[in-house]
C-alpha positions as protocol buffer text, in pm:
chain_id: "A"
residue {
  index: 1
  type: MET
  ca { x: 2408 y: 6989 z: -4417 }
}
residue {
  index: 2
  type: PHE
  ca { x: 2695 y: 6866 z: -4265 }
}
residue {
  index: 3
  type: ARG
  ca { x: 2565 y: 6560 z: -4198 }
}
residue {
  index: 4
  type: ALA
  ca { x: 2433 y: 6469 z: -4510 }
}
residue {
  index: 5
  type: CYS
  ca { x: 2701 y: 6535 z: -4672 }
}
residue {
  index: 6
  type: HIS
  ca { x: 2866 y: 6269 z: -4503 }
}
residue {
  index: 7
  type: ARG
  ca { x: 2596 y: 6049 z: -4533 }
}
residue {
  index: 8
  type: ALA
  ca { x: 2632 y: 6093 z: -4922 }
}
residue {
  index: 9
  type: ASP
  ca { x: 3012 y: 6089 z: -4927 }
}
residue {
  index: 10
  type: THR
  ca { x: 2987 y: 5772 z: -4669 }
}
residue {
  index: 11
  type: SER
  ca { x: 2645 y: 5608 z: -4946 }
}
residue {
  index: 12
  type: LEU
  ca { x: 2890 y: 5679 z: -5277 }
}
residue {
  index: 13
  type: LYS
  ca { x: 3145 y: 5509 z: -5060 }
}
residue {
  index: 14
  type: GLU
  ca { x: 3009 y: 5204 z: -4983 }
}
residue {
  index: 15
  type: SER
  ca { x: 2823 y: 5235 z: -5391 }
}
residue {
  index: 16
  type: ARG
  ca { x: 3210 y: 5175 z: -5448 }
}
residue {
  index: 17
  type: GLN
  ca { x: 3277 y: 4906 z: -5324 }
}
residue {
  index: 18
  type: ASP
  ca { x: 2985 y: 4722 z: -5330 }
}
residue {
  index: 19
  type: ARG
  ca { x: 3064 y: 4750 z: -5710 }
}
residue {
  index: 20
  type: ARG
  ca { x: 3412 y: 4608 z: -5673 }
}
residue {
  index: 21
  type: ARG
  ca { x: 3329 y: 4348 z: -5493 }
}
residue {
  index: 22
  type: ASP
  ca { x: 3078 y: 4264 z: -5786 }
}
residue {
  index: 23
  type: ARG
  ca { x: 3371 y: 4270 z: -6013 }
}
residue {
  index: 24
  type: LEU
  ca { x: 3598 y: 4027 z: -5867 }
}
residue {
  index: 25
  type: LEU
  ca { x: 3346 y: 3831 z: -5781 }
}
residue {
  index: 26
  type: ARG
  ca { x: 3250 y: 3780 z: -6155 }
}
residue {
  index: 27
  type: THR
  ca { x: 3597 y: 3738 z: -6255 }
}
residue {
  index: 28
  type: LEU
  ca { x: 3706 y: 3491 z: -5966 }
}
residue {
  index: 29
  type: ALA
  ca { x: 3375 y: 3273 z: -6107 }
}
residue {
  index: 30
  type: LEU
  ca { x: 3505 y: 3340 z: -6490 }
}
residue {
  index: 31
  type: THR
  ca { x: 3797 y: 3249 z: -6375 }
}
residue {
  index: 32
  type: HIS
  ca { x: 3742 y: 2946 z: -6207 }
}
residue {
  index: 33
  type: ALA
  ca { x: 3471 y: 2902 z: -6448 }
}
residue {
  index: 34
  type: GLY
  ca { x: 3735 y: 2871 z: -6744 }
}
residue {
  index: 35
  type: ALA
  ca { x: 3990 y: 2617 z: -6521 }
}
residue {
  index: 36
  type: ALA
  ca { x: 3681 y: 2346 z: -6461 }
}
residue {
  index: 37
  type: ARG
  ca { x: 3559 y: 2305 z: -6890 }
}
residue {
  index: 38
  type: ALA
  ca { x: 4019 y: 2234 z: -6898 }
}
residue {
  index: 39
  type: GLY
  ca { x: 3939 y: 1916 z: -6636 }
}
residue {
  index: 40
  type: PRO
  ca { x: 4159 y: 1867 z: -6364 }
}
residue {
  index: 41
  type: ILE
  ca { x: 4469 y: 2004 z: -6325 }
}
residue {
  index: 42
  type: GLY
  ca { x: 4779 y: 1743 z: -6350 }
}
residue {
  index: 43
  type: ILE
  ca { x: 4543 y: 1473 z: -6424 }
}
residue {
  index: 44
  type: ARG
  ca { x: 4602 y: 1279 z: -6711 }
}
residue {
  index: 45
  type: PRO
  ca { x: 4343 y: 1221 z: -6960 }
}
residue {
  index: 46
  type: ALA
  ca { x: 4075 y: 885 z: -6874 }
}
residue {
  index: 47
  type: ALA
  ca { x: 4092 y: 571 z: -7116 }
}
residue {
  index: 48
  type: ASP
  ca { x: 3697 y: 664 z: -7097 }
}
residue {
  index: 49
  type: ALA
  ca { x: 3654 y: 1011 z: -7226 }
}
residue {
  index: 50
  type: GLN
  ca { x: 3305 y: 1106 z: -7190 }
}
residue {
  index: 51
  type: ARG
  ca { x: 3323 y: 989 z: -6820 }
}
residue {
  index: 52
  type: ALA
  ca { x: 3655 y: 1168 z: -6705 }
}
residue {
  index: 53
  type: ALA
  ca { x: 3444 y: 1472 z: -6913 }
}
residue {
  index: 54
  type: ASP
  ca { x: 3097 y: 1423 z: -6657 }
}
residue {
  index: 55
  type: CYS
  ca { x: 3328 y: 1339 z: -6359 }
}
residue {
  index: 56
  type: ALA
  ca { x: 3460 y: 1699 z: -6423 }
}
residue {
  index: 57
  type: GLU
  ca { x: 3152 y: 1801 z: -6394 }
}
residue {
  index: 58
  type: ARG
  ca { x: 3067 y: 1735 z: -6141 }
}
residue {
  index: 59
  type: HIS
  ca { x: 3352 y: 1817 z: -6005 }
}
residue {
  index: 60
  type: ARG
  ca { x: 3268 y: 2201 z: -6026 }
}
residue {
  index: 61
  type: LEU
  ca { x: 3188 y: 2490 z: -5847 }
}
residue {
  index: 62
  type: VAL
  ca { x: 2866 y: 2531 z: -5727 }
}
residue {
  index: 63
  type: GLU
  ca { x: 2862 y: 2861 z: -5501 }
}
residue {
  index: 64
  type: ILE
  ca { x: 3064 y: 3157 z: -5522 }
}
residue {
  index: 65
  type: SER
  ca { x: 2995 y: 3398 z: -5248 }
}
residue {
  index: 66
  type: LEU
  ca { x: 3148 y: 3688 z: -5039 }
}
residue {
  index: 67
  type: GLY
  ca { x: 3063 y: 3473 z: -4745 }
}
residue {
  index: 68
  type: ALA
  ca { x: 3181 y: 3140 z: -4910 }
}
residue {
  index: 69
  type: ALA
  ca { x: 3410 y: 3235 z: -5169 }
}
residue {
  index: 70
  type: LEU
  ca { x: 3485 y: 2826 z: -5306 }
}
residue {
  index: 71
  type: SER
  ca { x: 3245 y: 2565 z: -5199 }
}
residue {
  index: 72
  type: ALA
  ca { x: 3365 y: 2217 z: -5348 }
}
residue {
  index: 73
  type: THR
  ca { x: 3067 y: 1967 z: -5449 }
}
residue {
  index: 74
  type: ARG
  ca { x: 3034 y: 1681 z: -5224 }
}
residue {
  index: 75
  type: HIS
  ca { x: 3109 y: 1430 z: -5496 }
}
residue {
  index: 76
  type: ARG
  ca { x: 3446 y: 1415 z: -5455 }
}
residue {
  index: 77
  type: GLY
  ca { x: 3478 y: 1108 z: -5209 }
}
residue {
  index: 78
  type: SER
  ca { x: 3179 y: 848 z: -5279 }
}
residue {
  index: 79
  type: CYS
  ca { x: 3310 y: 919 z: -5661 }
}
residue {
  index: 80
  type: ARG
  ca { x: 3426 y: 523 z: -5742 }
}
residue {
  index: 81
  type: SER
  ca { x: 3384 y: 519 z: -6109 }
}
residue {
  index: 82
  type: CYS
  ca { x: 3715 y: 763 z: -6221 }
}
residue {
  index: 83
  type: ARG
  ca { x: 3922 y: 711 z: -5872 }
}
residue {
  index: 84
  type: CYS
  ca { x: 3874 y: 1032 z: -5746 }
}
residue {
  index: 85
  type: ARG
  ca { x: 4035 y: 1058 z: -5406 }
}
residue {
  index: 86
  type: ARG
  ca { x: 4363 y: 941 z: -5552 }
}
residue {
  index: 87
  type: ARG
  ca { x: 4322 y: 1223 z: -5786 }
}
residue {
  index: 88
  type: GLY
  ca { x: 4226 y: 1501 z: -5551 }
}
residue {
  index: 89
  type: LEU
  ca { x: 4583 y: 1336 z: -5373 }
}
residue {
  index: 90
  type: MET
  ca { x: 4770 y: 1375 z: -5703 }
}
residue {
  index: 91
  type: VAL
  ca { x: 4637 y: 1714 z: -5754 }
}
residue {
  index: 92
  type: SER
  ca { x: 4751 y: 1820 z: -5398 }
}
residue {
  index: 93
  type: MET
  ca { x: 5104 y: 1688 z: -5445 }
}
residue {
  index: 94
  type: ARG
  ca { x: 5201 y: 1859 z: -5720 }
}
residue {
  index: 95
  type: GLN
  ca { x: 5469 y: 2186 z: -5764 }
}
residue {
  index: 96
  type: ARG
  ca { x: 5288 y: 2505 z: -5617 }
}
residue {
  index: 97
  type: ARG
  ca { x: 5269 y: 2795 z: -5784 }
}
residue {
  index: 98
  type: ASN
  ca { x: 5301 y: 3140 z: -5597 }
}
residue {
  index: 99
  type: PHE
  ca { x: 5271 y: 3470 z: -5688 }
}
residue {
  index: 100
  type: ARG
  ca { x: 5655 y: 3503 z: -5788 }
}
residue {
  index: 101
  type: ASP
  ca { x: 5649 y: 3259 z: -6057 }
}
residue {
  index: 102
  type: SER
  ca { x: 5334 y: 3441 z: -6213 }
}
residue {
  index: 103
  type: VAL
  ca { x: 5478 y: 3742 z: -6265 }
}
residue {
  index: 104
  type: THR
  ca { x: 5817 y: 3949 z: -6486 }
}
residue {
  index: 105
  type: ASP
  ca { x: 6104 y: 4042 z: -6248 }
}
residue {
  index: 106
  type: GLU
  ca { x: 5974 y: 4386 z: -6328 }
}
residue {
  index: 107
  type: ILE
  ca { x: 5652 y: 4407 z: -6157 }
}
residue {
  index: 108
  type: TRP
  ca { x: 5759 y: 4173 z: -5874 }
}
residue {
  index: 109
  type: ASN
  ca { x: 6068 y: 4433 z: -5820 }
}
residue {
  index: 110
  type: GLU
  ca { x: 5816 y: 4708 z: -5834 }
}
residue {
  index: 111
  type: LEU
  ca { x: 5563 y: 4598 z: -5623 }
}
residue {
  index: 112
  type: LEU
  ca { x: 5831 y: 4538 z: -5372 }
}
residue {
  index: 113
  type: LEU
  ca { x: 5955 y: 4912 z: -5430 }
}
residue {
  index: 114
  type: LEU
  ca { x: 5548 y: 4969 z: -5309 }
}
residue {
  index: 115
  type: GLY
  ca { x: 5600 y: 4856 z: -4978 }
}
residue {
  index: 116
  type: HIS
  ca { x: 5883 y: 4831 z: -4680 }
}
residue {
  index: 117
  type: ARG
  ca { x: 6095 y: 4563 z: -4555 }
}
residue {
  index: 118
  type: LYS
  ca { x: 6062 y: 4450 z: -4233 }
}
residue {
  index: 119
  type: LEU
  ca { x: 6203 y: 4091 z: -4082 }
}
residue {
  index: 120
  type: PHE
  ca { x: 6040 y: 3885 z: -3853 }
}
residue {
  index: 121
  type: ARG
  ca { x: 6154 y: 3687 z: -3613 }
}
residue {
  index: 122
  type: PRO
  ca { x: 5997 y: 3274 z: -3568 }
}
residue {
  index: 123
  type: GLY
  ca { x: 5690 y: 3296 z: -3382 }
}
residue {
  index: 124
  type: HIS
  ca { x: 5614 y: 3664 z: -3472 }
}
residue {
  index: 125
  type: ILE
  ca { x: 5247 y: 3651 z: -3597 }
}
residue {
  index: 126
  type: LEU
  ca { x: 5187 y: 3874 z: -3942 }
}
residue {
  index: 127
  type: LEU
  ca { x: 4850 y: 3847 z: -3968 }
}
residue {
  index: 128
  type: HIS
  ca { x: 4541 y: 3817 z: -3718 }
}
residue {
  index: 129
  type: GLN
  ca { x: 4248 y: 3636 z: -3835 }
}
residue {
  index: 130
  type: GLY
  ca { x: 3952 y: 3800 z: -3789 }
}
residue {
  index: 131
  type: ALA
  ca { x: 4102 y: 4138 z: -3824 }
}
residue {
  index: 132
  type: ASP
  ca { x: 4077 y: 4422 z: -4109 }
}
residue {
  index: 133
  type: ALA
  ca { x: 4239 y: 4381 z: -4408 }
}
residue {
  index: 134
  type: SER
  ca { x: 4439 y: 4666 z: -4447 }
}
residue {
  index: 135
  type: SER
  ca { x: 4774 y: 4567 z: -4587 }
}
residue {
  index: 136
  type: VAL
  ca { x: 4969 y: 4263 z: -4750 }
}
residue {
  index: 137
  type: ILE
  ca { x: 5295 y: 4128 z: -4659 }
}
residue {
  index: 138
  type: VAL
  ca { x: 5536 y: 4016 z: -4961 }
}
residue {
  index: 139
  type: LEU
  ca { x: 5695 y: 3744 z: -4821 }
}
residue {
  index: 140
  type: THR
  ca { x: 6035 y: 3734 z: -4987 }
}
residue {
  index: 141
  type: GLU
  ca { x: 6248 y: 3510 z: -4746 }
}
residue {
  index: 142
  type: GLY
  ca { x: 6192 y: 3273 z: -4477 }
}
residue {
  index: 143
  type: ILE
  ca { x: 5863 y: 3023 z: -4422 }
}
residue {
  index: 144
  type: VAL
  ca { x: 5541 y: 3113 z: -4222 }
}
residue {
  index: 145
  type: ARG
  ca { x: 5262 y: 2854 z: -4093 }
}
residue {
  index: 146
  type: VAL
  ca { x: 4861 y: 2939 z: -4125 }
}
residue {
  index: 147
  type: TRP
  ca { x: 4679 y: 2854 z: -3948 }
}
residue {
  index: 148
  type: GLN
  ca { x: 4305 y: 2906 z: -3814 }
}
residue {
  index: 149
  type: SER
  ca { x: 4109 y: 2920 z: -3495 }
}
residue {
  index: 150
  type: ASP
  ca { x: 3748 y: 2811 z: -3357 }
}
residue {
  index: 151
  type: ASP
  ca { x: 3521 y: 2930 z: -3114 }
}
residue {
  index: 152
  type: GLN
  ca { x: 3714 y: 2685 z: -2833 }
}
residue {
  index: 153
  type: GLY
  ca { x: 4019 y: 2823 z: -2891 }
}
residue {
  index: 154
  type: ARG
  ca { x: 4170 y: 2525 z: -3071 }
}
residue {
  index: 155
  type: SER
  ca { x: 4403 y: 2613 z: -3324 }
}
residue {
  index: 156
  type: LEU
  ca { x: 4463 y: 2406 z: -3665 }
}
residue {
  index: 157
  type: THR
  ca { x: 4757 y: 2456 z: -3965 }
}
residue {
  index: 158
  type: MET
  ca { x: 4632 y: 2475 z: -4254 }
}
residue {
  index: 159
  type: THR
  ca { x: 4959 y: 2482 z: -4404 }
}
residue {
  index: 160
  type: LEU
  ca { x: 5323 y: 2615 z: -4452 }
}
residue {
  index: 161
  type: ARG
  ca { x: 5404 y: 2929 z: -4703 }
}
residue {
  index: 162
  type: GLY
  ca { x: 5747 y: 3044 z: -4858 }
}
residue {
  index: 163
  type: PRO
  ca { x: 5921 y: 3293 z: -5070 }
}
residue {
  index: 164
  type: GLY
  ca { x: 5699 y: 3472 z: -5360 }
}
residue {
  index: 165
  type: GLU
  ca { x: 5393 y: 3431 z: -5146 }
}
residue {
  index: 166
  type: VAL
  ca { x: 5162 y: 3691 z: -5115 }
}
residue {
  index: 167
  type: LEU
  ca { x: 4978 y: 3683 z: -4759 }
}
residue {
  index: 168
  type: GLY
  ca { x: 4702 y: 3808 z: -4736 }
}
residue {
  index: 169
  type: GLU
  ca { x: 4529 y: 3918 z: -5070 }
}
residue {
  index: 170
  type: TYR
  ca { x: 4252 y: 3791 z: -5075 }
}
residue {
  index: 171
  type: GLY
  ca { x: 4105 y: 3987 z: -4781 }
}
residue {
  index: 172
  type: VAL
  ca { x: 4255 y: 4296 z: -4900 }
}
residue {
  index: 173
  type: LEU
  ca { x: 4066 y: 4255 z: -5288 }
}
residue {
  index: 174
  type: LEU
  ca { x: 3731 y: 4115 z: -5170 }
}
residue {
  index: 175
  type: GLU
  ca { x: 3748 y: 4373 z: -4888 }
}
residue {
  index: 176
  type: ARG
  ca { x: 3734 y: 4118 z: -4593 }
}
residue {
  index: 177
  type: ARG
  ca { x: 3840 y: 4072 z: -4186 }
}
residue {
  index: 178
  type: ARG
  ca { x: 4111 y: 3814 z: -4236 }
}
residue {
  index: 179
  type: SER
  ca { x: 4023 y: 3454 z: -4255 }
}
residue {
  index: 180
  type: ALA
  ca { x: 4351 y: 3312 z: -4121 }
}
residue {
  index: 181
  type: SER
  ca { x: 4621 y: 3414 z: -3894 }
}
residue {
  index: 182
  type: VAL
  ca { x: 5028 y: 3383 z: -4006 }
}
residue {
  index: 183
  type: ALA
  ca { x: 5299 y: 3347 z: -3813 }
}
residue {
  index: 184
  type: ALA
  ca { x: 5664 y: 3319 z: -3897 }
}
residue {
  index: 185
  type: SER
  ca { x: 5812 y: 2960 z: -3896 }
}
residue {
  index: 186
  type: THR
  ca { x: 6143 y: 3033 z: -3905 }
}
residue {
  index: 187
  type: ARG
  ca { x: 6390 y: 3363 z: -3968 }
}
residue {
  index: 188
  type: CYS
  ca { x: 6154 y: 3614 z: -4189 }
}
residue {
  index: 189
  type: ALA
  ca { x: 6154 y: 3878 z: -4433 }
}
residue {
  index: 190
  type: GLY
  ca { x: 5897 y: 4068 z: -4615 }
}
residue {
  index: 191
  type: HIS
  ca { x: 5759 y: 4403 z: -4796 }
}
residue {
  index: 192
  type: THR
  ca { x: 5453 y: 4568 z: -4647 }
}
residue {
  index: 193
  type: VAL
  ca { x: 5257 y: 4749 z: -4874 }
}
residue {
  index: 194
  type: SER
  ca { x: 4889 y: 4890 z: -4785 }
}
residue {
  index: 195
  type: ALA
  ca { x: 4562 y: 4743 z: -4911 }
}
residue {
  index: 196
  type: ALA
  ca { x: 4512 y: 5056 z: -5131 }
}
residue {
  index: 197
  type: ALA
  ca { x: 4863 y: 5069 z: -5316 }
}
residue {
  index: 198
  type: PHE
  ca { x: 4791 y: 4693 z: -5394 }
}
residue {
  index: 199
  type: GLN
  ca { x: 4464 y: 4713 z: -5514 }
}
residue {
  index: 200
  type: ARG
  ca { x: 4575 y: 5007 z: -5752 }
}
residue {
  index: 201
  type: PHE
  ca { x: 4897 y: 4773 z: -5862 }
}
residue {
  index: 202
  type: ALA
  ca { x: 4680 y: 4439 z: -5957 }
}
residue {
  index: 203
  type: GLU
  ca { x: 4457 y: 4669 z: -6161 }
}
residue {
  index: 204
  type: ARG
  ca { x: 4774 y: 4882 z: -6320 }
}
residue {
  index: 205
  type: HIS
  ca { x: 4876 y: 4572 z: -6370 }
}
residue {
  index: 206
  type: HIS
  ca { x: 4552 y: 4348 z: -6489 }
}
residue {
  index: 207
  type: LEU
  ca { x: 4644 y: 4086 z: -6214 }
}
residue {
  index: 208
  type: THR
  ca { x: 4310 y: 4049 z: -6028 }
}
residue {
  index: 209
  type: ALA
  ca { x: 4188 y: 3742 z: -6214 }
}
residue {
  index: 210
  type: THR
  ca { x: 4568 y: 3588 z: -6104 }
}
residue {
  index: 211
  type: VAL
  ca { x: 4540 y: 3683 z: -5753 }
}
residue {
  index: 212
  type: LEU
  ca { x: 4177 y: 3494 z: -5778 }
}
residue {
  index: 213
  type: GLN
  ca { x: 4314 y: 3205 z: -5928 }
}
residue {
  index: 214
  type: LEU
  ca { x: 4557 y: 3121 z: -5725 }
}
residue {
  index: 215
  type: ALA
  ca { x: 4341 y: 3186 z: -5404 }
}
residue {
  index: 216
  type: VAL
  ca { x: 4106 y: 2909 z: -5585 }
}
residue {
  index: 217
  type: GLU
  ca { x: 4418 y: 2686 z: -5606 }
}
residue {
  index: 218
  type: ARG
  ca { x: 4503 y: 2713 z: -5255 }
}
residue {
  index: 219
  type: LEU
  ca { x: 4135 y: 2631 z: -5166 }
}
residue {
  index: 220
  type: GLU
  ca { x: 4099 y: 2354 z: -5391 }
}
residue {
  index: 221
  type: GLN
  ca { x: 4391 y: 2179 z: -5274 }
}
residue {
  index: 222
  type: ARG
  ca { x: 4346 y: 2178 z: -4942 }
}
residue {
  index: 223
  type: GLU
  ca { x: 3975 y: 2058 z: -5030 }
}
residue {
  index: 224
  type: HIS
  ca { x: 4158 y: 1782 z: -5232 }
}
residue {
  index: 225
  type: LEU
  ca { x: 4388 y: 1661 z: -4961 }
}
residue {
  index: 226
  type: ASP
  ca { x: 4148 y: 1636 z: -4684 }
}
residue {
  index: 227
  type: ALA
  ca { x: 3866 y: 1464 z: -4840 }
}
residue {
  index: 228
  type: GLY
  ca { x: 4181 y: 1226 z: -4969 }
}
residue {
  index: 229
  type: LEU
  ca { x: 4305 y: 1214 z: -4581 }
}
residue {
  index: 230
  type: ALA
  ca { x: 3958 y: 1079 z: -4481 }
}
residue {
  index: 231
  type: HIS
  ca { x: 4021 y: 733 z: -4677 }
}
residue {
  index: 232
  type: LEU
  ca { x: 4347 y: 674 z: -4571 }
}
residue {
  index: 233
  type: ARG
  ca { x: 4552 y: 437 z: -4376 }
}
residue {
  index: 234
  type: PRO
  ca { x: 4747 y: 666 z: -4120 }
}
residue {
  index: 235
  type: GLU
  ca { x: 5146 y: 556 z: -4233 }
}
residue {
  index: 236
  type: SER
  ca { x: 4929 y: 715 z: -4653 }
}
residue {
  index: 237
  type: ARG
  ca { x: 4764 y: 1003 z: -4439 }
}
residue {
  index: 238
  type: LEU
  ca { x: 5121 y: 1120 z: -4220 }
}
residue {
  index: 239
  type: ALA
  ca { x: 5299 y: 1088 z: -4621 }
}
residue {
  index: 240
  type: ALA
  ca { x: 5032 y: 1314 z: -4785 }
}
residue {
  index: 241
  type: VAL
  ca { x: 5068 y: 1587 z: -4556 }
}
residue {
  index: 242
  type: LEU
  ca { x: 5497 y: 1578 z: -4592 }
}
residue {
  index: 243
  type: VAL
  ca { x: 5456 y: 1577 z: -4983 }
}
residue {
  index: 244
  type: ALA
  ca { x: 5216 y: 1864 z: -4940 }
}
residue {
  index: 245
  type: LEU
  ca { x: 5437 y: 2036 z: -4775 }
}
residue {
  index: 246
  type: ALA
  ca { x: 5733 y: 1930 z: -4948 }
}
residue {
  index: 247
  type: ALA
  ca { x: 5604 y: 2082 z: -5215 }
}
residue {
  index: 248
  type: GLU
  ca { x: 5554 y: 2427 z: -5079 }
}
residue {
  index: 249
  type: VAL
  ca { x: 5821 y: 2480 z: -4857 }
}
residue {
  index: 250
  type: GLY
  ca { x: 6093 y: 2207 z: -4990 }
}
residue {
  index: 251
  type: SER
  ca { x: 6478 y: 2285 z: -5010 }
}
residue {
  index: 252
  type: PRO
  ca { x: 6691 y: 2079 z: -5168 }
}
residue {
  index: 253
  type: SER
  ca { x: 6934 y: 1938 z: -4873 }
}
residue {
  index: 254
  type: ALA
  ca { x: 7223 y: 1645 z: -4886 }
}
residue {
  index: 255
  type: GLU
  ca { x: 6989 y: 1363 z: -4754 }
}
residue {
  index: 256
  type: GLY
  ca { x: 6697 y: 1500 z: -4974 }
}
residue {
  index: 257
  type: ILE
  ca { x: 6489 y: 1786 z: -4963 }
}
residue {
  index: 258
  type: ARG
  ca { x: 6401 y: 1947 z: -4594 }
}
residue {
  index: 259
  type: VAL
  ca { x: 6093 y: 2132 z: -4496 }
}
residue {
  index: 260
  type: ASP
  ca { x: 6133 y: 2320 z: -4199 }
}
residue {
  index: 261
  type: LEU
  ca { x: 5844 y: 2324 z: -3999 }
}
residue {
  index: 262
  type: GLY
  ca { x: 5944 y: 2566 z: -3701 }
}
residue {
  index: 263
  type: MET
  ca { x: 5677 y: 2436 z: -3531 }
}
residue {
  index: 264
  type: PRO
  ca { x: 5621 y: 2110 z: -3289 }
}
residue {
  index: 265
  type: ARG
  ca { x: 5467 y: 1754 z: -3360 }
}
residue {
  index: 266
  type: GLU
  ca { x: 5150 y: 1821 z: -3279 }
}
residue {
  index: 267
  type: HIS
  ca { x: 5030 y: 2037 z: -3514 }
}
residue {
  index: 268
  type: LEU
  ca { x: 5149 y: 1777 z: -3765 }
}
residue {
  index: 269
  type: ALA
  ca { x: 4944 y: 1524 z: -3613 }
}
residue {
  index: 270
  type: VAL
  ca { x: 4668 y: 1776 z: -3630 }
}
residue {
  index: 271
  type: MET
  ca { x: 4679 y: 1800 z: -4080 }
}
residue {
  index: 272
  type: ALA
  ca { x: 4708 y: 1454 z: -4088 }
}
residue {
  index: 273
  type: SER
  ca { x: 4406 y: 1366 z: -3872 }
}
residue {
  index: 274
  type: MET
  ca { x: 4529 y: 1165 z: -3639 }
}
residue {
  index: 275
  type: SER
  ca { x: 4661 y: 1169 z: -3297 }
}
residue {
  index: 276
  type: ARG
  ca { x: 5033 y: 1315 z: -3131 }
}
residue {
  index: 277
  type: SER
  ca { x: 5132 y: 960 z: -3042 }
}
residue {
  index: 278
  type: LEU
  ca { x: 4996 y: 767 z: -3335 }
}
residue {
  index: 279
  type: ALA
  ca { x: 5198 y: 1059 z: -3547 }
}
residue {
  index: 280
  type: LEU
  ca { x: 5506 y: 978 z: -3376 }
}
residue {
  index: 281
  type: GLN
  ca { x: 5533 y: 639 z: -3460 }
}
residue {
  index: 282
  type: VAL
  ca { x: 5421 y: 679 z: -3867 }
}
residue {
  index: 283
  type: LEU
  ca { x: 5702 y: 881 z: -3852 }
}
residue {
  index: 284
  type: ARG
  ca { x: 5965 y: 621 z: -3674 }
}
residue {
  index: 285
  type: GLN
  ca { x: 5768 y: 404 z: -3973 }
}
residue {
  index: 286
  type: LEU
  ca { x: 5840 y: 538 z: -4215 }
}
residue {
  index: 287
  type: GLN
  ca { x: 6221 y: 644 z: -4104 }
}
residue {
  index: 288
  type: ALA
  ca { x: 6260 y: 239 z: -4074 }
}
residue {
  index: 289
  type: ALA
  ca { x: 6190 y: 240 z: -4403 }
}
residue {
  index: 290
  type: GLY
  ca { x: 6436 y: 476 z: -4556 }
}
residue {
  index: 291
  type: LEU
  ca { x: 6188 y: 726 z: -4658 }
}
residue {
  index: 292
  type: VAL
  ca { x: 6206 y: 1042 z: -4396 }
}
residue {
  index: 293
  type: LEU
  ca { x: 6444 y: 1179 z: -4149 }
}
residue {
  index: 294
  type: PRO
  ca { x: 6287 y: 1303 z: -3892 }
}
residue {
  index: 295
  type: GLY
  ca { x: 6495 y: 1646 z: -3702 }
}
residue {
  index: 296
  type: ARG
  ca { x: 6413 y: 1884 z: -3465 }
}
residue {
  index: 297
  type: GLN
  ca { x: 6122 y: 2094 z: -3631 }
}
residue {
  index: 298
  type: HIS
  ca { x: 6236 y: 1998 z: -3958 }
}
residue {
  index: 299
  type: VAL
  ca { x: 6191 y: 1630 z: -4187 }
}
residue {
  index: 300
  type: THR
  ca { x: 6411 y: 1551 z: -4439 }
}
residue {
  index: 301
  type: ILE
  ca { x: 6232 y: 1303 z: -4760 }
}
residue {
  index: 302
  type: VAL
  ca { x: 6497 y: 1098 z: -4868 }
}
residue {
  index: 303
  type: ASP
  ca { x: 6269 y: 883 z: -5079 }
}
residue {
  index: 304
  type: LEU
  ca { x: 6013 y: 1099 z: -5252 }
}
residue {
  index: 305
  type: PRO
  ca { x: 5905 y: 922 z: -5513 }
}
residue {
  index: 306
  type: LYS
  ca { x: 5846 y: 627 z: -5282 }
}
residue {
  index: 307
  type: LEU
  ca { x: 5671 y: 840 z: -4998 }
}
residue {
  index: 308
  type: THR
  ca { x: 5466 y: 985 z: -5327 }
}
residue {
  index: 309
  type: ALA
  ca { x: 5347 y: 585 z: -5314 }
}
residue {
  index: 310
  type: VAL
  ca { x: 5258 y: 581 z: -4995 }
}
residue {
  index: 311
  type: ALA
  ca { x: 5058 y: 915 z: -4931 }
}
residue {
  index: 312
  type: ALA
  ca { x: 4842 y: 738 z: -5301 }
}
residue {
  index: 313
  type: GLY
  ca { x: 4755 y: 385 z: -5082 }
}
residue {
  index: 314
  type: GLU
  ca { x: 4988 y: 218 z: -5245 }
}
residue {
  index: 315
  type: SER
  ca { x: 5240 y: -39 z: -5071 }
}
residue {
  index: 316
  type: VAL
  ca { x: 5599 y: 7 z: -5024 }
}
residue {
  index: 317
  type: GLN
  ca { x: 5868 y: -195 z: -4976 }
}
residue {
  index: 318
  type: GLY
  ca { x: 5977 y: -232 z: -4547 }
}
residue {
  index: 319
  type: LEU
  ca { x: 5651 y: -35 z: -4474 }
}
residue {
  index: 320
  type: LYS
  ca { x: 5426 y: -254 z: -4276 }
}
residue {
  index: 321
  type: PRO
  ca { x: 5036 y: -155 z: -4355 }
}
């Protein structure tokens, strides 16, 4: 009898989890469908409205599932009618929106009170790829590095994240294992909130759609950047990565915009799809042109408009093609 009751409780729990997943995925689908109908974010309307509408339709998501929450069409990268490659890069370069930007002060402070504040030294791993999503970390100070490991054990840095981010939220809401690892690049502080508490918090304030939309935007930004990198010269590829990181974690300094990398430069080279030696060569070229100032585990962007132009594939005076 005890076993029968235990099986019944387990079956009921799994049924509730399945319904929750279905509800979240429907929310994700509806949320992104609305964004897709509105057209690409941050892009000026094309002169030919019909052509722009057709292009936006081809760019809509075509698959949403637990295994792959987002899979973009392969149109971008081959399309020539609407210059999608450059558009994708410009979208990836715009100022990032994080969770803190999406909620009020009261809601943010309530979330902080749900967790326990912790300090993380540089190099400390906050989240492990493949681990159970048992909690989220609300980042209040510092910069973290997000990376994924392949079957051969090689790591690929995806991006950097700064204060105002909720780390691990996607896996918690969809009850999936961690899809990436996160480590502190600088000294960090954050509040650890249990998965159950964050789920209740998101439902209470109707934030599920907001959180999932932010996750979709992150995936789109990464896809846009990757698609653009495949068709750019080395200097444009590295410039695009630097501009994207500046939008994520850049901070004003006396010389310009400082980007604390907190990682060896070979990781920056991998992000730009080039060798370490080529990345160092390109970095010296950008420095000679007066666009950046490299430092020890940081880069200062001196002229953001010109670096953005280089990232978009344009010619800039003082920089050899």
